[in-house]
ZATORVO-131861 format. One record per residue: residue in three letters; x, y, z of N, C-alpha, C in turn. Coordinates in steps of 0.02 Angstrom, whole numbers, plus 50000, padded with zeros to 5 digits. Atoms other than C-alpha are relative to their C-alpha. Layout:
AlaXYZXYZXYZ/...
//
This chain:
Met500145000549907480705753231207500124991349986/Arg499765008449994481225733131231499614999550049/Tyr500245001749959480085725031326500144990550017/Ser499515007549993480905709231436499204996450004/Lys500485003250015479825693731400499904997050091/Glu500165004449939479035685931575500324990649975/Arg499745008250002480265670431626499224994849994/Pro500435005649992479255653331621500214998350066/Thr499945004049946478875643731781499664993449991/Leu500205008949980478685625231839499365000049998/Gly500525001549964476815620931868500094996650053/Gly500045006249966476195612632013500425002650061/Thr499674998749917476895612432200500604994150012/Arg499355007849993478495603032227499694997450084/Ile500075002349958478075588532371500644998050023/Lys499585006049985479265582732495499954997550053/Thr500165007549976479155567132571500784999650066/Arg499315002449945480035564932743500084992050007/Lys499945006849961480575547932822499484999550056/Arg500315001949939479915550532978499305001349996/Asn501024998149995478155556132945499884996049964/Ile500105006450021477975539432863499974996450062/Ala500085003449916477255530033033499984991449952/Ala499635007150036477875511233013499204997050030/Pro500455006650003476225497633022500074999250056/Leu499795003449934475765492233195499924993649998/Asp499905009749997476145474133209499934997950079/Pro500205003449940475635468633392500084992549994/Ala499835006450045475465452833317500674993549999/Ala499495000550042477265450433258500435001750084/Phe499664996949964477975458533418499754993350064/Ala500315005249966476865444733528500344993649965/Glu499845007850038477435430933420500774999050035/Ala499615002349984479185433633458500074998250066/Val499844999349900479145436733658499804993650009/Val500005006449991478325421333657500384994849992/Gln499585004050003479395412633568500704997850050/Ile499534994449932480615421333720500274993050026/Tyr500255004649955479875410133824500094991449966/Leu499825007849997479705392233732500854999649977/Glu499495002650021481405393533668500284997350095/Asn499824999549946481955397233856499644993850059/Asp500685001749964480565384433929499895003350042/Gly500194997949897480145395334060500185002150040/Asp499294999349932481715396534150499845009449998/Leu500074992549994481165415734194500695005850012/Glu499374995249999482925422234215500374998049940/Leu499694999350053483515414834043499545004949973/Val500504997550029481875422733990500135009549985/Ala499704992249966482385440834067500645001449964/Lys499374999350048484185438833978499735002449938/Ser500055000350092483475435633813499525007649969/Ile500634992449995482015451433837500325006050001/Glu499414993949979483595462933885500464999649945/Ser499535000650065484565458733718499415000549939/Ala500315002550068483145456633599500065005849976/Asp500204994150046482845469533472499165002049993/Leu500754997549997481115474133517499625005450007/Asn500324991249990479805489933513499584999850067/Phe500384997849952479375489433690499625007450020/Ser500274993850010478975507633674499484999549985/Arg500504999850008477805504233562499694995050021/Tyr500595004749992477075488933624500094995850075/Gly500085000049940477175489133793499464995350039/Asp500665003449970475345482233839499954993749990/Thr500315005849989475425468533748500544996950015/Phe499555000049956477155464533821499824994850061/Phe500135004449903476255461633993499374993649964/Glu500545003850010474705454233902500344991849973/Val499595006649994476035439933861500054995850059/Val500085001049930476495441234030499694995350050/Phe500715001049949474855439134117499634992049967/Thr500265004450041474135426533994500254995449938/Gly499825006750036475375417433885500015002149916/Gly499994997750088474985429333723499645004050007/Arg500424994550020474025442433643499174997650046/Thr500735001950003472025444533704499765004449979/Gln500364997150052470675449133610499755007950022/Pro500314992349961470135469333614499524998850048/Gly500534998449973469215472133757499594992850021/Thr500235008949979469145452933823500574998350045/Thr499115004449985470355442433910499884992649959/Lys499745004450037470085431233778500644997349946/Pro499295001750050471605422733673499815002749947/Asp499874999650066471935431133514500254995349959/Glu499475005150024472665421433374500624999950003/Gly499224999650004474605416333369499954995050044/Glu499925005349954475415404433481500305002950072/Arg500014996149928475575405933666500464994550024/His499555003149951476735398933807499484996650062/Thr500315003649919476335390433964499915001950084/Tyr499424997949979477235401034066499775005250028/Ser500064993749994476285414634107499534997250088/Ile500475002449930475215418034284499494998849997/Ile500665005450019473625412334228500254993650016/Asp499985005650018474505398634190500324993850065/Cys499685002149922475235393634378499564997850023/Glu500505000249970474665387934508499935006550059/Pro500124994649978473715398334627500385000350060/Lys499654998749953475125400834747500645002950008/Arg499294991849997476435414034808500604996949976/Glu499225002350024477845401234783500064999649925/Ala500044998150088477235400934595500015004849975/Ile499924993550030477035417234571500405004050008/Leu499314997849973478425425034654500505001549937/Pro499454999050027479545422534533499765004349929/Ser500224996550040478485430734393500075007350012/Val499844993749953478505444734517500705004949993/Leu499154997250002480495447134505500325000049944/Tyr499904998950089480515443734329499855007949983/Ile500394993750027479365460134301500515003150029/Gln499834995649983480395469634424500795001649967/Lys499405001350025481865463534349500095005949920/Ile500154995950088481235471734157499875005749989/Leu500214993549964480505485734244500775005350003/Arg499224995050008482485491534303500045003449936/Arg499755000550053482985489234141499705006049954/Arg500234994650065481635497934040499305001450046/Pro500454996349959480715509034191499185002749963/Phe500494998550033479625516934045499474993649995/Leu500445002349998478485501734062499544998850052/Ile500425000249915477875503134234499185003149962/Lys500674994850014476345514834130499744993749959/Asn500115006050022476275497434033499604995350028/Leu500335002749948475885487834165499445001150042/Glu500724995849961474615499634249499664997549948/Asn500715000350058473525499134083499894993150007/Val500265006250005473545481034085499774997250080/Met500445001849946473175479234270499355002150016/Arg500464994249983472025492034277499404994649949/Arg500375001650033471165483834132499834993950001/Phe500085005549959471215465734191499545000950075/Leu500444997749929470515472434365499135001050002/Gln500754995650039468995481834282499784993249979/Ser500175004150012468655463434201500184993250040/Leu499935004649972468825451634339499484993949971/Glu500455007250029467195441634274499964997449971/Leu499865003750053467785438234128500574995250012/Phe499455005249957469085427434232499784996750040/Glu500095004549964469025411634317500145002950063/Glu499895000249912468825409934515500744999250011/Asn499155003249958470475400934514500485004549966/Glu499574995650038471295412434408499925008050007/Arg499994994649969470525428934488500585001150091/Lys499745000049954471295421334647500925001349976/Lys499334998150024473085421034545500055006449987/Leu499854992549996472955438334513499775005650067/Ala499994992049935472475445934684500584996250034/Ile499655001449946474065435034762500495003249962/Phe499784994750052475055443334592499985005250027/Thr500274994449951474465459634664500105001350060/Ala499914997549940474705458734840500914999449989/Leu499354999050005476625452934788500145002549972/Thr499564993950022476995467834684500045004950057/Phe500234998149947476455476134837500725001050052/Ser499895001349942477505467934969500845000049968/Gln499515000850023478905466734839500575007749993/Lys499914992550033478825484334808500245002049938/Leu500124999650077478725485434620500085006349983/Ser499964992950014479375500034547499575003849980/Gly500584993950022478295515134542499394997650003/Leu500634999949992476615505034554499635002650052/Pro500524996649974475385515634618499344997450022/Pro500625003850004473955507334732499415001450002/Glu500574999250025472695517134670499784995449934/Thr500035000150075473055507934484499504994450018/Val500355004949982472475492234591499345000950044/Phe500574998149956471135498734715499505002549960/Gln500424996550021470015510534610499794996349945/Pro500435003250055469575500034452499714995050034/Leu500355004849990468875487034564499385001850013/Leu500684995649955467385499334634499414999849933/Lys500314997350024466395496434480499304995650012/Asp500335001249985464645492434536499784991750004/Asn500275008150015464045475434440500824996650040/Leu499485008149968466045467034520499675000850042/Val500414999249906465315473334695499674995650006/Gly500915003649984463555467834685500324992550000/Lys500085005449985464225451534643500504996450021/Gly499585004849946465385446334779500825001649974/Ile499255002450034466965445234650500475004550023/Val499614995049984467625461534715500454996450096/Leu499815001949923467695456934910500344992849987/Ala499435004650007468415440034856500715002149979/Phe499384996550023469755446834756500455003450072/Ile499604993949964470195459634900500234995050055/Thr499895003649942470115446635039500614995050001/Asp499495005750043471385434334931500575005150020/Phe499474996249994472565451534927500055001250071/Phe499914999649910472355456535115500354995250012/Thr499695005449954472835437735181500614999649940/Glu499444999850012474245437235056500665004850010/Tyr499774995449985474855454035096500264998950067/Leu499854998349935474855452735268500404991650027/Val499635004549966475845437335271500865000649998/Asp499604996450000477485449435236500185004650041/Asn499984993949958476915464035312499524999750043/Ser500494998749948475975470735451499475003049986/Leu500874995749999474315478035487500015005649987/Asp499794994749994475185494835489500145000349917/Asp500194999850082475715492935312499474998949948/Leu500605000750053474135486835237499735007550016/Ile500544993949982473375502235315500175003849943/Ala499624992450025474695514435253499814998649907/Leu499815003450043474625504035095499275001049970/Leu500624998750020472695507135084499835007849990/Lys500354994250010472715524935129500395002949939/Arg499924998450069473725527734975499834999849946/Gly500435003950052472715519634884499295004950008/Lys500534994750018471315532134954499394994350002/Met500405005049974470415516835012500024999350081/Glu500195000749917470635519135220499365001350012/Asp500834999249965468935523635246499684998949956/Asn500415000650043468225516635123500004990349980/Leu499905007050026468495497835136499124996249995/Phe500585002050044466655494435137499525000549942/Asp500075001650071466555498234960500114993949957/Phe499615007950012467325481934950499094995749987/Phe500715003549951465565476435018499304999549928/Pro500704998650014463935471834922499705003750027/Ser500174995549936462855484334987499464996750047/Ser500495004949945461715471035069500534997550054/Lys499415003049963463355466635169500295005650028/Arg499324994450000464165484335192499494999650081/Thr500215000549930463665481735394500845001950048/Leu499335001949949465065480735550499954994950007/Glu500355007749979464015464735578500534995549950/Gly499815001250045464545460735399500724998949976/Phe498945001049985466355464235406500394996550040/Ser499725004749935466715456835566499974992949981/Glu499905005050012466045442135504500304996049926/His499885002350072466525441435329500864997850017/Phe499415000849971468415444135408500364997050028/Thr499575005249935468535434635560499704994349955/Lys500055008050042467925419835423500744999049971/Ala499514999450061469435423435312500674999350051/Gly499395000849956470725422735482500485006250010/Leu499604994349993470975441935479499635003550037/Leu500294997349936470315446235638500255006850029/Asn499674995149980471775459235662499645008349961/Leu500274995450041470895469035513499085002650037/Val500555000849969469245466835606499955006050062/Gln500024997049928469795473635765500415006849986/Tyr500144995450007470465487035682499475006249974/Asn500624998850016469055490935588499315004150057/Glu500464998449969468025491135728500285004150049/Lys499574995949970469285501935823499815009749952/Lys500274995550056469005513735672499435001750019/Met500724998150012467205515935676499805002750059/Phe499994996249926467215518335855500435005550014/Glu499664994449982468125531935834499505006949942/Val500414996750045467025538335693499235002750025/Lys500684999849983465515538335784500095004450064/Leu499784995549945466435547035945499835005549960/Lys500024993850001466665560935844499615002649955/Glu500544998450036465195562535756499195001650058/Met500494996449946464295564535935500285005350007/Lys499734992949973465575576735973499825005049950/Ser500124993650047465275586735837499295003150004/Ala500684999749981463395584435860499985004850058/Leu499794995849941463755590436042500075006750006/Thr499664992449994464785606036002499605003949970/Thr500594996450036463245612435872499585000750065/Gln500584997049963462075610836003500205001750070/Ile499514996749944463105617336150500215007849967/Ala499954995050055463705632236030499305003550013/Glu500604995850004461795637036005499604999550045/Glu500255001549941461315633436176499314997550005/Thr500555004450014460035621636137499754996750081/Asp500415000849919458815616636282500454992450038/Ile499445005049963459875604936392499574994049992/Ser500475006450012458315592036387500114993449942/Glu499755001850050458705591136215500734996249982/Val499484999350016460375588836213500304993450039/Ile499895007349953460295574336348499624994749959/Asp500455005950052459075565336219500414998049940/Thr499314998850070460605567936069500304993350035/Val499235002349987461835560536190499724991949997/Lys500515007849995460595545236226499904996249941/Gln500145005050064460125539936059500865001049967/Arg499304998950047461935541335998500614994250050/Val499985003749992462315531236125499894991849997/Lys500345007250015461185519336098500084995949938/Asp500095002250075461375517535902500794997349983/Ala499345001750024463255516935919500434995050057/Asn499925005449961463325505836086500865003250016/Leu499554996650008464575518236139500275000150109/Pro499665000649930465555515436333499685007350032/Asp500334996349946465015525236483500675004350009/Ile499434997149960466895531036531500045005649914/Glu499874994550051467085539636340499425004949988/Val500514994650000465505548436340499995003350062/Val499924994449951465935557636517500515002549962/Arg499294995950033467685561936424499905004649954/Ile500484996250062466565568436270499685005450033/Leu500454991849986465555579236368500345005150029/Trp499574994949980466665587736465500365002749970/Asp499574999950049467875588936335499615006749950/Val500284997950036466475597336233499595006850019/Ile500194993249942465725609036383500635004849994/Met499504993749997467345617436413500385003949934/Asp499854995050073467815620636234499545004649975/Ala500334994350006466455629836217499915009250041/Val499944991649950466865644436360500365005749948/Gln499504992650032467655660236291500545004450034/Trp499355000049965469135662336378500255009349980/Ser500034993650033469735679236396500905003650016/Gly499504999150001471545678336382500334999150074/Lys499484999649933472615684036551499585000950062/Asn500274999149946471255687836667499674993850013/Gln500005006949959471075674136789499455000950023/Gln500865001749966469405679736883499704998349924/Gln500415003950068468705679836698499784994650005/Asn499835006950024469315663836661499584995250057/Ala500215002849957468745657236818499125000450000/Asn500814996150009466825665736805499954994649961/Ser500035002650071466775657036631500254995150003/Ala500005009049956467315640436695499314995850043/Leu500625002649944466045637436837499445005049993/Arg500414998750036464885647436730499494993149978/Gln500145006650038465015632536603499584995650031/Val499845006749957464945620236754499205000050021/Lys500834996949955463195628636827499584997749944/Thr500485001150046462395627036663499994995349981/Trp500195011150007462855608636602500224995450057/Ala500085007549943462805600236754499414997049997/Glu500485007450016461175591236725500324996549953/Leu499745005250061462035585136574500694995650027/Leu499465006349956463565577836665499554996150046/Asn500485005149939462365571636819499664994749969/Thr500445006450041461385561236682500344996249986/Phe499785004450030462775551436631500635000550034/Cys499695004049940464025550536799499584995050037/Thr500585005049962462885538136864500384995650056/Asn499635004849934464255529936979500665002350006/Gly499394995349956465855532637073500634999849948/Lys499595001850054466865525736935500065005649932/Leu500214993650043466065538736814500425004350022/Glu499654995749957466475551536926500625000550013/Leu499174998250009468175548036951500175000349941/Glu499674998750071468475547436772499865008549978/Leu500334991950006467775564936766500595005250040/Met499154995449963469135571636902500304997949957/Tyr499265001650011470395563436830499925005349910/Lys499924995250047469885573636655500035007450037/Val499744992349974469905589936747500514999750024/Gln499314996549983471435587836825500524997449939/Ile499724999950059472105582936662500115005949958/Gln500034995750016471545597636576500375007150042/Cys499884994049951471895609936731500884999449992/Tyr499224999350006473745603936713500185001849934/Glu499824998450069473935605436525499675006749983/Asp500234993850018473105621436508500075005150080/Ala499614993849956474175636736587499395002050035/Lys500574997849987472615645836614499474998250042/Leu500385005149941471665631436719500174998750059/Met499565004149950472995626536827499785002450059/Lys500114999149938472465636136974499254999550012/Leu500825001649992470625632936949499764995750012/Phe500405007450007470485614236971499694998850087/Pro500574999649911469905616137192499225002049963/Glu500714993650009468575631337117499384992449944/Ile500485005750068467815616136954499784995850050/Val500105004149943467945602837086499495001750055/Arg500374996649958467035612237207499405002549977/Ser500854996550050465515617437075499974995850007/Leu500575005050013465385600337035499834995850047/Tyr500475003349936465015595737206499525002950025/Asp500695000049993463815607437229499465001049945/Gln500794998950058462805603837073499904991050017/Asp500335007050003462765585537120500474997549973/Val499665003950043463995578936995500474996750026/Leu499765004649975465125572337102499884999250082/Ala500285002449934464975563237275500475003050034/Glu499334995549934466035569637428500504992650004/Asp499405003550010466675550737421500404997949938/Thr499695001250049467245551637254500595004350005/Val499464995049975468215568137309500564997150011/Leu499325004349950469065556637455500354997049965/Val499825004950035469345544237355500745002149948/Trp499544999250055470305552537201500575003950062/Phe499544995549957471155564437344500654995650033/Arg499495004749958471925549037453500264994949948/Lys499805004850040472145535437308500025003149915/Gly499954998250068472285544837141500434997949972/Thr499195002550032473335536837012500275004849944/Asn499504996250067473665548736881500495007350031/Pro499594997649985475175558136891500135006649999/Lys500064994150039474995574536788499655006350079/Gly500324993649961475035588236934499864999150063/Arg500565002549950474295579437053500455001450086/Gln499794996649933475615585537198499605008549998/Thr500134994349974475045602137169499104999750011/Phe500534999950023473345598437147499554997850065/Val499885003749907473295587737309499975006450058/Lys499664994849933473795603637408499265005749993/Ala500634992950013472505615437321499464996150037/Leu500804997949994471175606837355499904995450072/Glu499935002549947471645599837541499505006650040/Pro500674995449939470495614837633499474997849966/Phe500955002950013468795608537529499924992250030/Val499835004349947469455590637610500015002150055/Asn499874996949935469845596537765499035001750022/Trp500744998550016467965603237744499484995250004/Leu500595006550006466955587837689500174996350068/Glu499855005649926467975576637836499795004750054/Glu500244996049948467325590737964499044999649986/Ala500565000650015465685590437906499534992250021/Glu500295007549986465645571437901500114997350079/Glu500214999749937465975572738083499925000650034/Glu500374997149969465165581938133498954997349991/Glu500585004450015463555570938065500084995950046/
//
């Protein structure tokens, strides 16, 4: 019997080495030096620098952050700082120029050109801006002003794809805010941005950056008051921003009062407690009497449980609500002007809400019976009312009641 011999095999394992698995060593220093040389060779002429950058055989995808460090500071910065690293530098950077828009705008337009050719670099610009903004205390005051002007101009020029939150969110570091550094930066930013843009544009930008409702967050905690806000930005010449904020805070306070009253009325809280709530909020927020009367009527009528198309039930519900909360209305309708404002509110609501269209004279009569509206107020509205909404219809509907008032007056 023949036995076949086992064939010999080679020992060990064959290792296949592929070129693509061998990572080239990172050399940001050489990249930075190459970019610096381009600046120096062109004497900082950004038009020529941009052309040279476009034709340069440099690995921007790997060294994008390093590129923007050179743009901002003239060379590489040491990791975690804004201090210069080793290597040659140029003096045509954003940090080196004068803190004026005409000196900084060319750099913004230059970056715009670079990004059009290499749009992937927008992420690197975000990275570097975020890092610098989080380290504002490491810059000198004059350098922070330049960064603020540059940042404002990037949005004025609609720099490709730069999201506002990249700018605003990194600023909200407690130590930066507490030292007043952020407030100074954001003031320079607002001032520069509003040179070319409207306040509405600025508010839209803040909204996209999720800061529209958080402007006080830029202030040190000890200065986060309406007075502190108004004083600071008035002094900075940004009166329109002050007026916007005052209006916004006013609307917030009105909304808060309306929410509190809605809850109390829905829960049928004792009327004296509701009156105290309104008085306290009016005092705290310095709310105008006319706005208070408008809110009171809205809240009282919003709480009515309407019954669809049953006109009589709707009338009963509305009149019951007026009678229940008449004391609340009476407390704050303290003169003829406020009473007339209440009549206009009733007129507008009855005009805009089909189910209340025919209830206007009954509601007015009920408010008169509860001593909320004086006779003179009703007559002034009837003879000289200025709001046109449904006026002809309501005047005709109220005529029998007015005739009755005039006859009673003649008898007296």
